[in-house]
Residue frames relative to the residue before (quaternion, step in Angstrom):
aa qw qx qy qz dx dy dz
M 1.0000 0.0000 0.0000 0.0000 0.00 0.00 0.00
Y 0.6960 0.4681 -0.2986 0.4554 3.58 0.86 -0.89
G 0.6333 0.5251 -0.3353 0.4592 3.63 1.10 -0.72
E 0.6432 0.5170 -0.3372 0.4531 3.57 1.00 -0.75
Q 0.6268 0.5282 -0.3432 0.4586 3.58 1.00 -0.70
Q 0.6488 0.5192 -0.3200 0.4551 3.59 0.98 -0.81
R 0.6514 0.5155 -0.3017 0.4679 3.58 1.02 -0.81
N 0.6360 0.5186 -0.3240 0.4706 3.58 1.03 -0.72
V 0.6520 0.5004 -0.3197 0.4715 3.59 0.97 -0.79
A 0.6567 0.5067 -0.3177 0.4593 3.61 0.94 -0.86
R 0.6516 0.5017 -0.3183 0.4716 3.60 0.97 -0.80
W 0.6401 0.5298 -0.3151 0.4586 3.57 1.07 -0.83
L 0.6695 0.4834 -0.3064 0.4735 3.62 0.97 -0.71
Q 0.6364 0.5403 -0.3338 0.4378 3.59 1.02 -0.76
Q 0.6562 0.5126 -0.3187 0.4528 3.56 1.15 -0.54
G 0.6159 -0.6018 0.3393 0.3788 3.60 1.27 0.14
A 0.5346 0.6200 -0.4203 0.3913 3.62 1.19 0.08
H 0.0102 0.8241 -0.5629 0.0617 3.55 0.48 1.22
P 0.5258 -0.6491 0.4320 0.3399 3.60 -0.94 0.76
T 0.0072 -0.7663 0.6422 -0.0165 3.51 -0.99 0.91
P 0.7038 -0.4442 0.2996 0.4665 3.63 -1.19 0.07
T 0.7385 0.3763 -0.2463 0.5023 3.61 1.14 -0.42
T 0.7268 0.3321 -0.2177 0.5604 3.60 1.26 -0.15
Q 0.1303 -0.8156 0.5620 0.0450 3.57 -0.55 1.13
A 0.5287 -0.6293 0.4739 0.3162 3.49 -1.17 0.74
P 0.6010 -0.5646 0.3965 0.4035 3.58 -1.09 0.51
P 0.5426 -0.6556 0.4164 0.3198 3.63 -0.93 0.84
Y 0.4501 -0.6693 0.5232 0.2750 3.53 -1.09 0.77
S 0.1334 -0.8238 0.5507 0.0184 3.53 -0.79 1.05
G 0.3797 0.7449 -0.4691 0.2843 3.52 1.22 0.48
P 0.7745 -0.3411 0.2447 0.4733 3.54 -1.29 -0.22
G 0.8167 0.3017 -0.2096 0.4451 3.54 -1.13 0.67
N 0.5994 0.5863 -0.3502 0.4176 3.59 1.27 0.22
D 0.3416 0.7672 -0.4844 0.2452 3.60 1.25 0.22
K 0.6661 0.5143 -0.3003 0.4491 3.59 0.94 -0.93
A 0.6539 0.5109 -0.3211 0.4563 3.57 0.96 -0.83
Q 0.6479 0.5079 -0.3227 0.4671 3.59 1.02 -0.83
T 0.6113 0.5512 -0.3483 0.4486 3.62 1.02 -0.77
H 0.6803 0.4809 -0.2903 0.4708 3.61 0.88 -0.92
A 0.6529 0.5297 -0.3225 0.4349 3.56 1.05 -0.73
N 0.6775 0.4998 -0.2867 0.4572 3.57 1.17 -0.57
I 0.5602 0.6078 -0.3897 0.4060 3.57 1.28 -0.25
R 0.3956 -0.7249 0.5155 0.2288 3.59 -0.78 1.03
P 0.5055 -0.6423 0.4680 0.3359 3.63 -0.97 0.70
V 0.4073 -0.7152 0.5225 0.2227 3.51 -1.05 0.83
S 0.2840 -0.7808 0.5352 0.1527 3.59 -0.56 1.15
A 0.4943 -0.6582 0.4831 0.2984 3.55 -1.08 0.73
Y 0.5775 -0.5745 0.4542 0.3607 3.54 -1.24 0.50
P 0.5058 -0.6708 0.4342 0.3251 3.62 -0.87 0.80
S 0.7907 0.0152 -0.0097 0.6119 3.63 1.16 -0.43
R 0.6364 -0.5316 0.4039 0.3864 3.53 -1.36 0.25
V 0.6006 0.5471 -0.3702 0.4504 3.59 1.13 -0.49
H 0.6045 0.5433 -0.3506 0.4653 3.59 1.05 -0.71
A 0.6691 0.5282 -0.2933 0.4328 3.58 0.99 -0.88
T 0.6835 0.4754 -0.2910 0.4714 3.61 1.17 -0.38
G 0.5383 -0.6624 0.3817 0.3547 3.60 1.25 -0.16
L 0.4807 0.6590 -0.4614 0.3490 3.63 1.17 0.09
P 0.5311 -0.6139 0.4665 0.3512 3.60 -1.02 0.65
V 0.1138 -0.8377 0.5341 -0.0072 3.51 -0.63 1.17
R 0.2377 -0.7202 0.6266 0.1793 3.53 -1.16 0.64
Q 0.7049 -0.4271 0.3292 0.4609 3.62 -1.26 -0.16
F 0.3474 -0.7378 0.5452 0.1943 3.52 -1.01 0.84
S 0.3050 -0.7213 0.5969 0.1745 3.53 -1.28 0.59
G 0.4371 -0.7294 0.4654 0.2458 3.53 -0.75 1.04
D 0.7537 0.2764 -0.1535 0.5762 3.55 1.13 -0.75
W 0.0478 0.8505 -0.5188 0.0718 3.57 0.82 1.05
K 0.0889 0.7763 -0.6149 0.1065 3.54 -0.68 1.13
P 0.2483 -0.8052 0.5213 0.1353 3.61 -0.13 1.28
K 0.4497 -0.7020 0.4943 0.2461 3.55 -1.13 0.68
W 0.6489 0.5003 -0.3169 0.4777 3.55 1.26 -0.41
E 0.4387 -0.6744 0.5290 0.2698 3.55 -1.30 0.43
V 0.7823 0.0312 0.0043 0.6221 3.58 1.06 -0.85
F 0.1675 -0.8057 0.5649 0.0604 3.55 -0.78 1.08
P 0.3141 -0.7688 0.5240 0.1889 3.63 -0.74 1.00
L 0.0249 -0.8111 0.5827 -0.0431 3.56 -0.36 1.27
K 0.2842 -0.7660 0.5559 0.1530 3.55 -0.82 1.04
A 0.1216 -0.7713 0.6231 0.0453 3.58 -0.87 1.03
F 0.1403 -0.8286 0.5411 0.0302 3.55 -0.63 1.15
R 0.0115 -0.7147 0.6963 0.0653 3.48 -1.36 0.47
G 0.7748 -0.0893 0.0038 0.6259 3.54 -0.01 1.32
S 0.7774 -0.2620 0.2265 0.5251 3.62 -0.83 -1.00
S 0.5953 0.5592 -0.3764 0.4372 3.62 1.21 -0.17
Y 0.0022 0.8155 -0.5785 0.0161 3.56 -0.95 0.73
K 0.1684 -0.7609 0.6205 0.0874 3.53 -1.33 0.36
Y 0.4082 -0.6883 0.5466 0.2468 3.54 -1.03 0.83
L 0.1219 -0.7662 0.6282 0.0584 3.51 -0.96 0.97
K 0.2768 -0.7767 0.5461 0.1479 3.55 -0.63 1.12
V 0.1551 -0.8133 0.5590 0.0447 3.59 -0.13 1.29
K 0.2421 -0.7997 0.5350 0.1248 3.57 -0.65 1.10
K 0.6571 -0.5726 0.3445 0.3487 3.52 -1.15 0.74
D 0.7470 0.4268 -0.2204 0.4597 3.60 0.99 -0.85
W 0.4431 0.6877 -0.4697 0.3317 3.59 1.19 0.25
D 0.2338 -0.7078 0.6328 0.2093 3.53 -1.35 0.36
D 0.7484 -0.3916 0.2645 0.4653 3.60 -1.27 -0.04
A 0.6188 0.5545 -0.3531 0.4300 3.61 1.03 -0.71
A 0.6742 0.4778 -0.2937 0.4805 3.57 0.92 -0.86
L 0.6451 0.5338 -0.3289 0.4367 3.57 0.98 -0.81
L 0.7069 0.4562 -0.2733 0.4664 3.60 0.80 -0.97
K 0.5917 0.5546 -0.3631 0.4588 3.57 1.13 -0.56
E 0.6913 0.4580 -0.2781 0.4848 3.56 0.91 -0.91
L 0.6027 0.5457 -0.3583 0.4590 3.61 1.09 -0.61
S 0.6348 0.5098 -0.3351 0.4742 3.62 1.04 -0.74
H 0.6511 0.4951 -0.3276 0.4730 3.60 0.97 -0.74
S 0.6416 0.5180 -0.3342 0.4564 3.60 1.00 -0.72
Y 0.6403 0.5209 -0.3238 0.4624 3.58 1.01 -0.77
N 0.6514 0.5161 -0.3088 0.4626 3.59 1.00 -0.80
E 0.6531 0.5016 -0.3076 0.4766 3.53 1.08 -0.72
L 0.6491 0.5138 -0.3163 0.4633 3.57 1.06 -0.72
R 0.7288 0.4176 -0.2661 0.4729 3.63 0.93 -0.70
T 0.3813 -0.7511 0.4516 0.2943 3.59 1.29 -0.27
I 0.6760 -0.5129 0.3500 0.3968 3.57 -1.29 0.37
W 0.6206 0.5614 -0.3434 0.4263 3.57 0.98 -0.86
R 0.7208 0.4281 -0.2610 0.4786 3.60 0.76 -0.99
K 0.5963 0.5817 -0.3727 0.4088 3.62 1.05 -0.69
W 0.7954 0.3267 -0.1607 0.4846 3.62 0.84 -0.91
F 0.8035 0.3125 -0.1476 0.4846 3.62 1.02 -0.60
S 0.5508 0.6126 -0.4185 0.3823 3.59 1.18 -0.20
L 0.4213 -0.7027 0.5238 0.2333 3.53 -1.19 0.71
R 0.6814 0.4269 -0.2697 0.5298 3.57 1.33 0.06
S 0.0284 -0.7735 0.6331 0.0070 3.54 -1.19 0.62
V 0.7203 -0.4257 0.2856 0.4674 3.56 -1.27 0.09
W 0.2165 -0.7830 0.5767 0.0864 3.53 -0.93 1.01
Y 0.7490 -0.2111 0.1227 0.6159 3.56 1.02 -0.82
A 0.3358 -0.7153 0.5772 0.2060 3.55 -1.32 0.16
C 0.0450 -0.7869 0.6155 0.0027 3.56 -1.14 0.68
L 0.4962 -0.6218 0.5097 0.3276 3.54 -1.28 0.35
L 0.0195 -0.7977 0.6025 0.0173 3.55 -1.14 0.57
R 0.5384 -0.5943 0.4943 0.3356 3.50 -1.31 0.50
A 0.0082 -0.8526 0.5169 -0.0763 3.59 -0.46 1.22
D 0.4079 0.7045 -0.5022 0.2918 3.60 1.06 0.59
H 0.7123 -0.5006 0.2986 0.3909 3.58 -1.30 0.24
T 0.5873 0.5976 -0.3833 0.3887 3.63 1.19 -0.24
C 0.6580 0.4831 -0.3160 0.4836 3.60 1.20 -0.36
V 0.4175 -0.6913 0.5311 0.2563 3.56 -0.89 0.97
Y 0.7765 0.0486 -0.0234 0.6278 3.55 1.02 -0.82
P 0.5733 -0.6248 0.3855 0.3637 3.66 -0.80 0.88
R 0.2194 -0.7741 0.5855 0.0995 3.57 -0.96 0.92
R 0.4495 -0.7088 0.4803 0.2546 3.55 -0.82 1.04
F 0.1893 -0.7885 0.5837 0.0417 3.47 -1.14 0.85
G 0.6858 0.4539 -0.3252 0.4667 3.59 -0.76 0.99
P 0.7753 -0.3229 0.2368 0.4884 3.62 -1.21 -0.38
A 0.5127 -0.6655 0.4555 0.2946 3.54 -1.09 0.84
A 0.8047 0.1184 -0.0569 0.5790 3.62 1.03 -0.66
V 0.1650 -0.7669 0.6166 0.0668 3.53 -1.09 0.81
S 0.5122 -0.6682 0.4394 0.3132 3.57 -0.95 0.82
P 0.6250 -0.5653 0.3756 0.3856 3.63 -1.09 0.55
S 0.6253 0.5437 -0.3499 0.4370 3.60 1.01 -0.69
K 0.6555 0.4887 -0.3240 0.4760 3.61 0.99 -0.68
N 0.6080 0.5410 -0.3491 0.4645 3.58 1.09 -0.67
M 0.6631 0.5130 -0.3044 0.4522 3.57 0.96 -0.89
R 0.6294 0.5254 -0.3425 0.4587 3.60 1.05 -0.69
L 0.6537 0.5045 -0.3217 0.4634 3.58 0.94 -0.81
R 0.6474 0.4995 -0.3201 0.4784 3.60 0.93 -0.81
Y 0.6294 0.5208 -0.3427 0.4639 3.60 1.02 -0.69
F 0.6619 0.4996 -0.3105 0.4647 3.63 0.92 -0.82
L 0.6469 0.5034 -0.3298 0.4682 3.60 1.08 -0.67
R 0.6846 0.4597 -0.2887 0.4865 3.58 1.10 -0.64
H 0.7818 0.2040 -0.0793 0.5839 3.59 1.14 -0.70
P 0.0108 -0.8379 0.5458 0.0007 3.65 0.49 1.09
E 0.5527 0.6440 -0.4038 0.3416 3.62 1.12 -0.39
V 0.5857 0.5777 -0.3889 0.4147 3.61 1.16 -0.40
L 0.6954 0.4521 -0.2721 0.4878 3.61 1.22 -0.28
K 0.3123 0.7760 -0.4919 0.2414 3.58 1.25 0.30
G 0.8109 0.2457 -0.2158 0.4852 3.56 -0.91 0.99
R 0.6268 0.5161 -0.3430 0.4723 3.60 1.26 -0.06
H 0.1900 -0.7814 0.5866 0.0957 3.56 -1.27 0.48
E 0.3067 0.7732 -0.5064 0.2272 3.61 1.06 0.63
F 0.6874 0.4409 -0.2808 0.5042 3.60 0.88 -0.89
M 0.5964 0.5714 -0.3522 0.4402 3.55 1.10 -0.65
Q 0.6848 0.4758 -0.2954 0.4664 3.58 0.91 -0.85
V 0.6655 0.5068 -0.3104 0.4517 3.62 0.99 -0.81
L 0.7577 0.4240 -0.2189 0.4452 3.59 0.73 -1.05
T 0.7316 0.3596 -0.2397 0.5272 3.61 1.22 -0.25
A 0.3494 0.7615 -0.4833 0.2540 3.58 1.22 0.38
R 0.8094 0.0747 0.0106 0.5824 3.58 1.00 -0.88
T 0.4592 -0.7002 0.4823 0.2574 3.51 -1.02 0.84
D 0.6707 0.5066 -0.3036 0.4486 3.61 1.17 -0.38
L 0.6320 0.5001 -0.3245 0.4952 3.57 1.31 0.12
G 0.0762 -0.7820 0.6166 0.0497 3.56 -1.13 0.70
I 0.4264 -0.6725 0.5294 0.2928 3.60 -1.21 -0.09
E 0.1619 -0.7865 0.5919 0.0697 3.57 -0.98 0.89
F 0.2930 -0.7200 0.6069 0.1656 3.52 -1.09 0.89
V 0.1368 -0.7958 0.5884 0.0425 3.54 -0.50 1.22
E 0.2627 -0.8126 0.5071 0.1161 3.59 -0.67 1.09
G 0.0759 -0.7770 0.6234 0.0438 3.52 -1.27 0.52
W 0.6556 -0.5165 0.3720 0.4061 3.55 -1.29 0.26
Q 0.2558 -0.7524 0.5904 0.1410 3.56 -1.12 0.80
L 0.3780 -0.7732 0.4622 0.2134 3.56 -0.37 1.25
T 0.6243 0.5456 -0.3493 0.4366 3.59 1.03 -0.72
R 0.6744 0.4806 -0.3095 0.4674 3.61 0.88 -0.81
I 0.6386 0.5314 -0.3238 0.4528 3.54 1.01 -0.83
A 0.6485 0.5164 -0.3099 0.4656 3.58 1.01 -0.86
I 0.6581 0.4896 -0.3138 0.4783 3.62 0.95 -0.83
A 0.6664 0.5221 -0.3089 0.4335 3.57 0.91 -0.87
V 0.6936 0.4523 -0.2699 0.4913 3.59 1.13 -0.63
L 0.7347 0.4741 -0.2665 0.4055 3.60 0.72 -1.05
I 0.6400 0.5542 -0.3437 0.4064 3.61 0.91 -0.82
P 0.7002 0.4361 -0.3075 0.4743 3.69 0.73 -0.81
V 0.6230 0.5343 -0.3556 0.4471 3.62 1.03 -0.69
L 0.6663 0.4828 -0.2969 0.4845 3.57 0.92 -0.86
A 0.6411 0.5304 -0.3244 0.4499 3.59 0.99 -0.84
S 0.6641 0.4956 -0.3083 0.4672 3.60 0.97 -0.84
L 0.6207 0.5342 -0.3308 0.4689 3.59 1.09 -0.71
L 0.6654 0.4950 -0.3043 0.4686 3.59 0.90 -0.88
L 0.6449 0.5171 -0.3200 0.4629 3.56 1.03 -0.82
A 0.6492 0.5148 -0.3309 0.4517 3.61 0.99 -0.79
V 0.6607 0.4985 -0.3138 0.4654 3.57 0.98 -0.82
F 0.6533 0.5180 -0.3113 0.4561 3.59 0.98 -0.88
Y 0.6716 0.4997 -0.2894 0.4641 3.59 0.94 -0.95
S 0.6579 0.5160 -0.3156 0.4487 3.57 0.94 -0.84
V 0.6612 0.4993 -0.3081 0.4675 3.60 1.06 -0.73
V 0.7019 0.4698 -0.2597 0.4682 3.57 0.95 -0.95
A 0.7957 0.3187 -0.1594 0.4898 3.61 0.79 -1.03
Q 0.3474 -0.7552 0.4881 0.2658 3.59 1.28 -0.16
D 0.5934 0.5312 -0.3750 0.4744 3.55 1.04 0.83
V 0.2014 -0.8296 0.5146 0.0804 3.53 0.11 1.36
S 0.6574 0.5227 -0.3093 0.4461 3.55 0.92 -0.95
G 0.6818 0.4855 -0.2824 0.4687 3.58 0.87 -0.91
A 0.6332 0.5458 -0.3336 0.4357 3.58 1.01 -0.82
F 0.7376 0.4069 -0.2448 0.4800 3.59 0.83 -0.93
T 0.5501 0.5592 -0.4099 0.4655 3.59 1.24 -0.21
I 0.6523 0.4932 -0.3115 0.4840 3.58 0.99 -0.83
A 0.6535 0.5143 -0.3237 0.4512 3.60 0.96 -0.81
S 0.6360 0.5235 -0.3228 0.4661 3.59 1.04 -0.77
Y 0.6363 0.5198 -0.3299 0.4649 3.58 0.98 -0.78
M 0.6640 0.5028 -0.3125 0.4568 3.59 0.91 -0.91
T 0.6471 0.5111 -0.3239 0.4639 3.62 0.98 -0.79
S 0.6665 0.5026 -0.3043 0.4590 3.57 0.94 -0.86
A 0.6572 0.5039 -0.3117 0.4659 3.57 0.98 -0.81
Y 0.6598 0.4915 -0.3147 0.4734 3.56 1.01 -0.82
S 0.5990 0.5638 -0.3694 0.4322 3.63 1.04 -0.61
V 0.6399 0.5226 -0.3102 0.4704 3.55 1.05 -0.83
C 0.6569 0.4939 -0.3107 0.4774 3.58 0.99 -0.87
L 0.6536 0.5193 -0.3290 0.4414 3.62 0.98 -0.76
V 0.6225 0.5142 -0.3360 0.4849 3.59 1.07 -0.71
L 0.6551 0.5139 -0.3219 0.4507 3.57 0.92 -0.86
L 0.6411 0.5147 -0.3192 0.4713 3.56 1.04 -0.79
G 0.6382 0.5216 -0.3275 0.4619 3.58 1.01 -0.68
V 0.6353 0.5126 -0.3234 0.4785 3.58 1.05 -0.78
L 0.6747 0.5002 -0.3092 0.4461 3.60 0.88 -0.88
N 0.5713 0.5880 -0.3835 0.4252 3.60 1.18 -0.40
F 0.6723 0.4783 -0.2953 0.4817 3.60 1.21 -0.48
V 0.6401 0.5486 -0.3177 0.4341 3.53 1.22 -0.41
E 0.3205 -0.7362 0.5614 0.2005 3.60 -0.89 0.90
L 0.1377 -0.8150 0.5620 0.0307 3.52 -0.44 1.29
């Protein structure tokens, strides 16, 4: 098999088909070439046409010389059934828009939820927000990949990377009957902190009490009670995160 491949290549070269940037030699299919063939069959990944496409929001065609006719656009920002009007100004760019959206989300979730809630923004989606809807109805794809969710959260945390762009501005101000909803999800980091700190604190208290009072059994009984009581409070906090207050 290998000798036949060599003869074919030699015959191909004798016919004058020398490899050039536009003409490639036939691929070698001898031993040890399985990995190369696998990489050759992989299709190249095309870049997203815009940053809005990369976040999973439904997108229309963009205009390079976008000049809105309005001076102030009323954009509704939702968190569950609660919403807030965001007055989008004509001279804003995407960085200013996402910065104000982050502020609106923090105002909707209040200080209590901002610092003590186990949930935070997971992704955002467009929804129908006109007066004909009793409850806002989501608009666009039913499911978005985790990578697109992470991109949107990154843009909300770092809006400065979108300075000078108007892609999000064009999408979110395209229609007055559409708003944006912040959909929340569980934050593993906050859950881990909320669980580990009390457990370690109860362990330290048990060790300290056993050394001071010379009562190991009583120390760990107290620590067990504290851990059990905290577990009940943690469950209650998780339930309250689902309740719209």
